[in-house]
BAKOLBA-698379 format. One line per 3 residues: number of its first residue (from 1); their letters; for each residue x, y, z negated of C-alpha. Coordinates in steps of 0.25 Angstrom, whole numbers, plus 5000, padded with zeros to 4 digits. Layout:
BAKOLBA-698379
NUM> a> X,Y,Z | ...
***
This chain:
BAKOLBA-698379
1> maq> 5176,4941,4967 | 5177,4936,4954 | 5172,4924,4949
4> fnl> 5158,4927,4939 | 5154,4919,4929 | 5147,4925,4914
7> efv> 5161,4925,4910 | 5164,4938,4920 | 5149,4943,4917
10> ehl> 5152,4944,4903 | 5167,4953,4906 | 5156,4964,4914
13> plk> 5154,4976,4908 | 5142,4976,4904 | 5138,4989,4913
16> era> 5145,4980,4923 | 5134,4969,4921 | 5122,4978,4921
19> alv> 5127,4982,4932 | 5127,4969,4940 | 5112,4966,4935
22> sgk> 5108,4979,4943 | 5106,4981,4957 | 5118,4993,4961
25> dfw> 5108,4999,4970 | 5098,4996,4977 | 5106,4983,4987
28> fta> 5119,4981,4980 | 5123,4973,4965 | 5133,4981,4957
31> kgd> 5145,4980,4961 | 5161,4977,4950 | 5174,4977,4949
34> qyp> 5174,4962,4954 | 5161,4960,4961 | 5156,4967,4974
37> avq> 5139,4972,4973 | 5132,4964,4983 | 5120,4970,4992
40> vsd> 5108,4964,4994 | 5098,4968,5004 | 5082,4965,5008
43> gps> 5081,4958,5021 | 5071,4946,5022 | 5069,4946,5036
46> glr> 5083,4955,5040 | 5094,4961,5031 | 5088,4976,5025
49> kqa> 5101,4981,5022 | 5103,4994,5017 | 5114,5000,5024
52> nqa> 5117,5011,5015 | 5112,5014,5001 | 5098,5013,5002
55> dal> 5084,5012,4993 | 5077,4999,4995 | 5068,5004,5005
58> gvn> 5079,5008,5013 | 5076,5004,5027 | 5081,5013,5038
61> qsv> 5095,5010,5030 | 5094,4996,5033 | 5106,4989,5043
64> dav> 5101,4983,5057 | 5097,4969,5054 | 5087,4960,5062
67> cfp> 5074,4958,5057 | 5070,4945,5055 | 5055,4941,5054
70> ass> 5049,4943,5041 | 5046,4931,5034 | 5031,4933,5037
73> lta> 5033,4927,5049 | 5047,4918,5046 | 5038,4909,5037
76> csf> 5029,4905,5049 | 5042,4899,5056 | 5039,4888,5044
79> ddd> 5054,4885,5048 | 5064,4885,5037 | 5075,4881,5045
82> lly> 5072,4895,5052 | 5072,4902,5040 | 5084,4897,5038
85> hlg> 5090,4903,5046 | 5083,4917,5047 | 5090,4917,5033
88> qql> 5103,4913,5039 | 5103,4927,5050 | 5097,4935,5035
91> gia> 5109,4928,5029 | 5119,4932,5040 | 5115,4947,5042
94> ara> 5115,4950,5026 | 5130,4943,5026 | 5132,4952,5038
97> eki> 5130,4965,5030 | 5137,4959,5017 | 5121,4956,5011
100> avl> 5122,4948,4998 | 5109,4944,4996 | 5096,4946,5005
103> lgp> 5084,4949,4998 | 5074,4940,5004 | 5068,4930,5008
106> gin> 5053,4934,5002 | 5044,4923,4998 | 5031,4927,4990
109> ikr> 5020,4921,4993 | 5010,4928,5004 | 4998,4927,4994
112> spl> 4988,4940,4998 | 4992,4942,5013 | 4990,4959,5007
115> agr> 5002,4958,5001 | 5012,4968,5008 | 5025,4961,5008
118> nfe> 5019,4945,5014 | 5027,4948,5027 | 5040,4947,5016
121> yfs> 5036,4933,5012 | 5034,4920,5018 | 5021,4915,5017
124> edp> 5009,4911,5008 | 5013,4897,5005 | 5027,4894,4993
127> lla> 5034,4879,5002 | 5035,4889,5015 | 5039,4902,5009
130> gkm> 5048,4892,5001 | 5051,4887,5011 | 5056,4898,5024
133> gta> 5063,4905,5009 | 5071,4894,5006 | 5076,4893,5021
136> yvk> 5078,4909,5023 | 5086,4909,5009 | 5095,4898,5013
139> gvq> 5098,4905,5027 | 5101,4916,5021 | 5110,4911,5008
142> sqg> 5118,4902,5020 | 5125,4916,5025 | 5129,4917,5010
145> vgv> 5119,4928,5008 | 5111,4927,4996 | 5094,4928,4995
148> svk> 5084,4933,4987 | 5071,4928,4987 | 5060,4937,4984
151> hfa> 5049,4941,4976 | 5052,4933,4964 | 5039,4929,4962
154> ann> 5025,4932,4966 | 5027,4945,4972 | 5015,4945,4981
157> ren> 5008,4959,4982 | 5015,4972,4985 | 5005,4983,4977
160> qlf> 5011,4985,4963 | 5022,4976,4967 | 5032,4982,4955
163> tss> 5022,4980,4944 | 5009,4969,4947 | 5010,4954,4940
166> sni> 5009,4944,4948 | 4998,4935,4940 | 4999,4921,4943
169> der> 4996,4905,4936 | 5008,4900,4935 | 5004,4886,4947
172> tlr> 5005,4896,4954 | 5015,4906,4954 | 5021,4891,4954
175> eiy> 5017,4886,4966 | 5015,4898,4975 | 5023,4910,4970
178> laa> 5034,4902,4966 | 5037,4891,4975 | 5046,4897,4984
181> fer> 5054,4905,4975 | 5056,4891,4969 | 5060,4883,4982
184> ivk> 5069,4895,4985 | 5076,4896,4972 | 5078,4880,4974
187> lah> 5080,4877,4988 | 5090,4888,4993 | 5095,4895,4979
190> pat> 5093,4910,4982 | 5104,4918,4977 | 5093,4928,4971
193> imc> 5079,4931,4969 | 5071,4943,4970 | 5061,4944,4958
196> syn> 5049,4953,4962 | 5045,4966,4957 | 5031,4959,4950
199> kin> 5027,4951,4936 | 5021,4937,4936 | 5010,4937,4926
202> gtl> 5013,4949,4921 | 5029,4947,4919 | 5038,4956,4928
205> nsq> 5045,4948,4936 | 5059,4954,4934 | 5056,4951,4921
208> ner> 5050,4935,4921 | 5060,4927,4914 | 5050,4915,4918
211> llt> 5051,4919,4933 | 5066,4922,4935 | 5073,4913,4925
214> nil> 5063,4903,4920 | 5057,4899,4933 | 5066,4903,4944
217> rnq> 5080,4899,4936 | 5076,4888,4925 | 5064,4882,4933
220> wgf> 5073,4881,4948 | 5086,4884,4946 | 5087,4897,4952
223> qgl> 5104,4902,4949 | 5104,4914,4958 | 5101,4928,4955
226> vms> 5086,4935,4952 | 5085,4950,4957 | 5075,4960,4955
229> dwg> 5067,4965,4967 | 5069,4979,4970 | 5065,4989,4957
232> ava> 5057,4975,4951 | 5066,4976,4937 | 5057,4984,4927
235> dhv> 5065,4980,4914 | 5078,4974,4918 | 5085,4969,4906
238> aal> 5070,4961,4905 | 5073,4957,4918 | 5087,4952,4914
241> kag> 5081,4944,4905 | 5069,4938,4912 | 5081,4933,4925
244> ldl> 5083,4945,4932 | 5098,4944,4936 | 5099,4958,4946
247> emp> 5089,4971,4946 | 5088,4978,4960 | 5091,4986,4962
250> gkg> 5098,4994,4949 | 5094,5005,4943 | 5108,5010,4941
253> kys> 5115,5014,4928 | 5101,5013,4921 | 5101,4998,4924
256> ide> 5114,4996,4919 | 5112,5003,4906 | 5099,4996,4903
259> ivd> 5107,4983,4905 | 5118,4989,4897 | 5109,4993,4885
262> avr> 5100,4981,4885 | 5112,4971,4884 | 5117,4981,4872
265> dgr> 5105,4982,4863 | 5103,4967,4866 | 5091,4968,4872
268> lde> 5098,4960,4884 | 5107,4948,4883 | 5120,4950,4887
271> atl> 5121,4936,4893 | 5106,4939,4902 | 5115,4951,4907
274> nrs> 5126,4940,4910 | 5118,4931,4918 | 5112,4941,4927
277> vlr> 5125,4948,4930 | 5131,4933,4932 | 5121,4930,4942
280> vlk> 5121,4945,4949 | 5136,4939,4950 | 5135,4927,4954
283> lva> 5127,4931,4966 | 5136,4944,4971 | 5146,4932,4971
286> kfa> 5139,4924,4979 | 5136,4934,4990 | 5144,4947,4991
289> hpk> 5154,4941,5000 | 5144,4932,5010 | 5150,4923,5018
292> spa> 5158,4926,5032 | 5154,4942,5031 | 5150,4945,5044
295> aty> 5153,4959,5050 | 5140,4960,5061 | 5129,4949,5064
298> nke> 5122,4945,5075 | 5108,4953,5076 | 5104,4948,5089
301> qqh> 5105,4935,5086 | 5097,4938,5073 | 5088,4945,5083
304> dfa> 5087,4933,5090 | 5085,4924,5079 | 5073,4933,5072
307> rhv> 5066,4931,5085 | 5067,4917,5084 | 5062,4918,5069
310> adn> 5051,4925,5076 | 5048,4916,5087 | 5048,4904,5076
313> siv> 5036,4912,5067 | 5026,4918,5074 | 5016,4913,5073
316> llk> 5003,4910,5084 | 4991,4911,5078 | 4982,4910,5088
319> neg> 4983,4906,5102 | 4971,4903,5111 | 4978,4902,5124
322> qlp> 4986,4916,5124 | 5000,4911,5120 | 5011,4908,5127
325> ldn> 5007,4923,5136 | 5006,4917,5151 | 5019,4926,5156
328> hns> 5009,4929,5169 | 4999,4938,5160 | 4998,4952,5159
331> vai> 5001,4954,5144 | 4996,4967,5135 | 5004,4971,5122
334> ige> 4996,4978,5115 | 4998,4984,5100 | 5011,4996,5096
337> laa> 5016,4983,5088 | 5021,4978,5100 | 5029,4990,5102
340> kpr> 5031,4993,5088 | 5032,4978,5080 | 5032,4976,5065
343> yqg> 5043,4966,5065 | 5046,4966,5050 | 5040,4970,5036
346> ggs> 5042,4984,5030 | 5050,4985,5015 | 5062,4979,5011
349> shv> 5062,4968,5021 | 5061,4979,5032 | 5073,4979,5043
352> nah> 5082,4987,5052 | 5078,4979,5062 | 5090,4977,5073
355> hvv> 5084,4974,5084 | 5068,4975,5087 | 5059,4968,5099
358> tpl> 5048,4973,5099 | 5037,4966,5106 | 5034,4976,5114
361> aaa> 5049,4975,5120 | 5049,4962,5121 | 5037,4960,5128
364> pkn> 5034,4951,5142 | 5038,4959,5156 | 5021,4956,5157
367> thy> 5016,4967,5146 | 5012,4979,5147 | 5011,4986,5132
370> akg> 4998,4993,5124 | 5001,5002,5111 | 4986,5000,5107
373> ysl> 4987,5004,5094 | 4997,5011,5082 | 5003,5006,5074
376> dgn> 5003,5020,5065 | 4986,5019,5067 | 4985,5031,5076
379> dre> 4979,5024,5088 | 4974,5031,5101 | 4964,5027,5109
382> qdm> 4970,5027,5121 | 4982,5016,5116 | 4970,5009,5112
385> aaa> 4963,5010,5125 | 4975,5005,5134 | 4979,4994,5124
388> vkl> 4965,4988,5127 | 4967,4993,5144 | 4979,4986,5143
391> aqq> 4973,4974,5137 | 4961,4972,5147 | 4972,4972,5159
394> sdq> 4982,4962,5152 | 4981,4948,5153 | 4984,4946,5139
397> vif> 4985,4955,5126 | 4996,4955,5116 | 4991,4961,5105
400> fag> 5000,4965,5093 | 4993,4967,5079 | 5000,4969,5065
403> fpe> 5002,4978,5054 | 5009,4990,5052 | 5021,4990,5042
406> eme> 5013,5000,5033 | 5003,4989,5032 | 5012,4979,5025
409> teg> 5027,4978,5020 | 5033,4977,5006 | 5024,4990,4993
412> fdk> 5014,4986,4995 | 5001,4978,5000 | 4992,4977,5013
415> sti> 4977,4981,5011 | 4973,4971,5023 | 4978,4960,5032
418> slp> 4969,4969,5043 | 4978,4972,5056 | 4976,4988,5057
421> enq> 4962,4992,5064 | 4967,4999,5076 | 4974,4986,5080
424> tel> 4961,4978,5077 | 4953,4988,5084 | 4964,4988,5097
427> ler> 4964,4973,5097 | 4949,4971,5096 | 4948,4981,5108
430> vsm> 4959,4973,5114 | 4954,4959,5112 | 4941,4964,5119
433> and> 4949,4968,5131 | 4956,4957,5132 | 4953,4940,5128
436> nvt> 4968,4937,5129 | 4973,4945,5118 | 4987,4939,5107
439> vvl> 4986,4947,5095 | 5002,4947,5089 | 5003,4950,5074
442> qng> 5013,4957,5065 | 5010,4958,5051 | 5017,4956,5040
445> sav> 5006,4945,5034 | 4991,4940,5037 | 4983,4946,5045
448> emp> 4968,4947,5046 | 4963,4943,5060 | 4948,4946,5062
451> wad> 4951,4947,5078 | 4958,4933,5078 | 4948,4928,5084
454> qvp> 4948,4938,5096 | 4961,4934,5101 | 4966,4921,5108
457> aiv> 4981,4923,5101 | 4987,4928,5089 | 5003,4929,5084
460> ety> 5007,4930,5073 | 5022,4937,5071 | 5021,4944,5058
463> lag> 5035,4953,5057 | 5042,4946,5067 | 5057,4952,5064
466> eav> 5064,4960,5076 | 5062,4951,5086 | 5048,4953,5084
469> gea> 5045,4957,5100 | 5052,4945,5105 | 5046,4935,5098
472> twd> 5033,4937,5099 | 5036,4936,5113 | 5043,4923,5114
475> vlt> 5030,4918,5106 | 5019,4925,5115 | 5026,4920,5128
478> gkv> 5028,4907,5121 | 5044,4908,5123 | 5042,4903,5109
481> nps> 5033,4893,5106 | 5027,4899,5093 | 5027,4892,5078
484> gkl> 5025,4900,5068 | 5015,4895,5057 | 5009,4905,5047
487> aes> 5014,4906,5033 | 5002,4913,5029 | 4987,4911,5029
490> fpl> 4980,4923,5037 | 4965,4923,5032 | 4954,4928,5041
493> rlv> 4951,4939,5030 | 4961,4947,5019 | 4947,4942,5011
496> dnp> 4950,4927,5011 | 4961,4929,5005 | 4964,4924,4989
499> tyg> 4970,4936,4985 | 4960,4945,4992 | 4953,4955,4982
502> tfg> 4964,4954,4971 | 4977,4955,4979 | 4983,4967,4974
505> rdl> 4971,4973,4968 | 4976,4975,4952 | 4988,4983,4950
508> hne> 4995,4977,4939 | 4992,4961,4943 | 4991,4953,4954
511> nys> 4981,4939,4950 | 4984,4929,4960 | 4970,4921,4955
514> egl> 4972,4915,4969 | 4983,4906,4963 | 4988,4895,4971
517> mvg> 4979,4898,4983 | 4988,4906,4991 | 4985,4908,5006
520> yry> 4982,4894,5014 | 4981,4887,4999 | 4969,4895,4996
523> ydl> 4961,4897,5011 | 4964,4880,5012 | 4957,4878,4998
526> hhy> 4945,4888,5000 | 4945,4883,5015 | 4946,4897,5018
529> pvr> 4945,4899,5034 | 4960,4906,5038 | 4963,4915,5050
532> fpf> 4976,4906,5050 | 4979,4896,5041 | 4994,4895,5034
535> ghg> 5004,4888,5043 | 4996,4890,5055 | 5001,4895,5068
538> lsy> 5000,4887,5084 | 5011,4884,5093 | 5010,4884,5109
541> tsf> 5011,4869,5109 | 5003,4859,5101 | 5006,4849,5089
544> dyr> 5002,4836,5084 | 5004,4831,5070 | 5003,4814,5067
547> dls> 5005,4803,5059 | 5007,4807,5046 | 5013,4799,5034
550> vte> 5014,4802,5017 | 5026,4794,5011 | 5028,4796,4997
553> skn> 5041,4792,4994 | 5049,4793,4977 | 5052,4807,4979
556> dvt> 5043,4813,4990 | 5032,4811,5000 | 5037,4813,5015
559> vrf> 5024,4816,5025 | 5028,4813,5041 | 5020,4816,5053
562> klt> 5023,4817,5068 | 5021,4832,5074 | 5022,4830,5092
565> ntg> 5022,4843,5100 | 5009,4839,5109 | 5009,4851,5117
568> kls> 5019,4856,5130 | 5029,4868,5122 | 5040,4864,5112
571> gke> 5034,4871,5099 | 5038,4870,5084 | 5027,4865,5073
574> vpq> 5026,4867,5059 | 5020,4854,5052 | 5014,4858,5038
577> lyv> 5011,4849,5027 | 5002,4851,5015 | 4998,4847,5005
580> rnq> 4986,4845,4998 | 4986,4839,4983 | 4970,4833,4982
583> tsr> 4978,4827,4967 | 4982,4837,4957 | 4971,4841,4946
586> vvm> 4974,4858,4951 | 4971,4867,4959 | 4979,4866,4972
589> paq> 4978,4872,4984 | 4971,4864,4998 | 4985,4861,5002
592> elr> 5001,4866,5000 | 5011,4866,5011 | 5021,4857,5008
595> dfv> 5030,4855,5019 | 5032,4862,5034 | 5041,4861,5045
598> kve> 5044,4867,5059 | 5046,4856,5070 | 5049,4860,5085
601> lap> 5044,4850,5096 | 5046,4850,5109 | 5034,4845,5118
604> ges> 5028,4832,5114 | 5040,4831,5105 | 5036,4823,5091
607> qti> 5042,4826,5079 | 5042,4815,5063 | 5041,4827,5053
610> efh> 5043,4823,5037 | 5040,4829,5028 | 5046,4827,5013
613> lnr> 5035,4831,4999 | 5041,4830,4989 | 5034,4831,4974
616> raf> 5035,4846,4974 | 5025,4846,4986 | 5014,4840,4979
619> swy> 5015,4847,4969 | 5008,4859,4959 | 5014,4868,4947
622> npe> 5009,4862,4934 | 5010,4876,4925 | 5006,4868,4912
625> kqq> 5018,4859,4915 | 5025,4870,4918 | 5030,4859,4932
628> wes> 5026,4855,4947 | 5019,4843,4946 | 5014,4833,4959
631> dng> 5002,4825,4956 | 5002,4810,4961 | 4990,4808,4968
634> tye> 4982,4812,4982 | 4988,4821,4992 | 4986,4825,5007
637> iai> 4996,4829,5017 | 4992,4837,5027 | 4999,4842,5038
640> gss> 4998,4853,5046 | 5001,4864,5058 | 4995,4873,5048
643> srd> 4988,4874,5033 | 4974,4872,5043 | 4979,4865,5055
646> irl> 4982,4850,5046 | 4985,4839,5056 | 4990,4828,5047
649> tkh> 4983,4823,5032 | 4985,4813,5025 | 4982,4807,5011
652> fkl> 4993,4802,5000 | 4995,4798,4985 | 5007,4805,4979
655> tig> 5015,4796,4968 | 5027,4803,4966 | 5021,4816,4956
658> eep> 5014,4815,4943 | 5002,4810,4940 | 4992,4820,4937
661> tea> 4989,4817,4926 | 4989,4828,4912 | 4992,4825,4896
664> int> 4978,4819,4890 | 4971,4828,4881 | 4958,4832,4875
667> esy> 4957,4841,4887 | 4956,4828,4897 | 4945,4824,4903
670> vgd> 4939,4810,4902 | 4939,4806,4915 | 4953,4810,4917
673> vln> 4957,4801,4905 | 4949,4789,4911 | 4954,4791,4924
676> spd> 4971,4794,4922 | 4981,4787,4928 | 4988,4787,4917
679> dkv> 4992,4773,4912 | 4995,4781,4900 | 4981,4786,4898
682> qta> 4973,4774,4901 | 4979,4766,4890 | 4977,4778,4880
685> lkk> 4965,4777,4884 | 4964,4761,4878 | 4972,4765,4866
688> sgl> 4964,4775,4862 | 4951,4767,4864 | 4945,4780,4871
691> qkv> 4944,4771,4884 | 4934,4763,4879 | 4926,4774,4875
694> lqp> 4926,4783,4886 | 4924,4769,4897 | 4910,4770,4895
697> lak> 4908,4784,4893 | 4916,4787,4908 | 4904,4776,4914
700> sdg> 4890,4783,4907 | 4880,4792,4915 | 4888,4802,4909
703> sai> 4901,4799,4914 | 4905,4810,4922 | 4901,4820,4912
706> fln> 4911,4812,4902 | 4921,4810,4912 | 4923,4824,4912
709> mpi> 4924,4828,4897 | 4939,4830,4888 | 4942,4821,4880
712> rsl> 4939,4830,4868 | 4924,4831,4872 | 4922,4815,4868
715> vmm> 4923,4816,4855 | 4908,4819,4858 | 4904,4809,4864
718> gid> 4909,4802,4850 | 4922,4798,4852 | 4933,4800,4842
721> pei> 4943,4811,4843 | 4953,4801,4836 | 4951,4791,4849
724> iqr> 4952,4805,4859 | 4965,4807,4852 | 4972,4794,4851
727> fie> 4969,4794,4867 | 4977,4808,4870 | 4987,4803,4859
730> ltk> 4990,4791,4868 | 4993,4798,4883 | 5004,4804,4877
***
């Protein structure tokens, strides 16, 4: 293969260069005499390589591949080491199938539980999404396969996806919707970024120079290629100018001609085209021939790993003595989802699964099955009656419930997060017939559970991949001690969510009026009760947290505490560190996740946990200064088993940041000026003569009103404007 540089690119015919920035078809880049085409493939949760020429949704033509758990579940592992190994397995499969770039992971924020593609995304929290995504990307790329991190950016709804504008203030954009991308770009160096369909603040993302060039490349240092989501390019020339490199898929001769014509008539600078051509060729050079290509790979071993991932991610939401199951008890299995499980998402992430093991097929011997409800809604009373009768005759009931695929998939947003009525009706009848009911959920995102108090146990499996049956029973029987934690909040009611009533209502605009307060940030700030909080997940053992210490050094803050398994079983716990900012004079969430770790302990075993927090962990984005700002002052460190189960807290004063002061101007308040910790301000007060005038007024009967006045208003108190202006000049 030739050595690719600008000189090489400049000698290529113009038509050939135009072809290189336009996908040859749905899955391949253009091919030339001196370089091959490379193939990309969907596959965030399992390879979806199109075996033949097929459209973007040609699921039936995809190769046989292992279907791993969806990101909605893997994020609940809170285990970046596990996600690295998941990435490795996906990279092995892609390399064997000669795939150059795997299209994933999806890391967009779960802003609303109605968003149709939430199953493909990690979390409502950018730190968790960023850490999971970073590990995943490193794992895939360790196998010589590139990734395309998607969907960049603020892609948080499916309806009117191609045209709607995500309208977001700058601070929210930076802290919530860009932060995970920033972390992955800086720490994992992904091969490509996939530009999303939507607009941000009125500018189409594929033509958004500020997003694709100023932020992604100039500020974050991204060196890879930017490709479009499939069909996201409205104006290819404008997109190239903005920083997009590869339109996917290309439009054949039309794509080539539009670029050639734009160069020839001066609408597109040849240097801009050459820049993108070089990025495409560098991608080809790095990933066209994956290292150590394998003709085959062991899918049975990958199936076992899929089971392992699900085992470590399934969340025990509620358990009032029901689990693990007693193997001497008779167990009723109720619900068609036991026989026809929902184990993966629909649309571009759909995998032609290698070996699906249903919960019914994996069930222990002391179980009996009744269909009960039908997934298509065509229920028969005799099926429901048979399920109720089986519940009456059994010691315990495992009720499988969830969303049928037609309720949540790529391409549209949901209108409800309630289970289908036929399921809730049957669940009510079964719970009246038997007090020992465990509900096992199969769903892509948060579920409303008005029935939660009627059952003693609830297990969340999300979309658990092809080993769904084995993993579900691993947890139910106690073969595996559950350790998953919710990566999103489950509200009591949909109406409690901050986007309720506005999400998807405007055909052209999605206004992010809740700002920073997404997920637990909103519920915690407003003290809203939730069904299950962010970070929640139970275990069959118990853990004790003790001896919290917080120590500041030159460049970071070290947090230490002791974690002990106080139960009778080995288990894994996820201590979560939240920072509570009590200093910055801007709106702040009540608390924000700033680190976590997954720890395995034997009964009675203790381990000292240590977190290191850099300045960014205490920072907020200042849009006026266009920079991150960490303010010195008082913070509280909170350590817990969930966002609502805080076990240890400690206040400390940060001194490695910046003093939270603002430049003095005529709008500065008298109280702030007099109490400023800045020596320069105090010196200016004295030299200008303003201090002598202000101090008596500050001690007068009307001091409260006086101190809450801007200094420009001092003129009405008879103070010479020249003294005020001299004071301001001396502070600069």
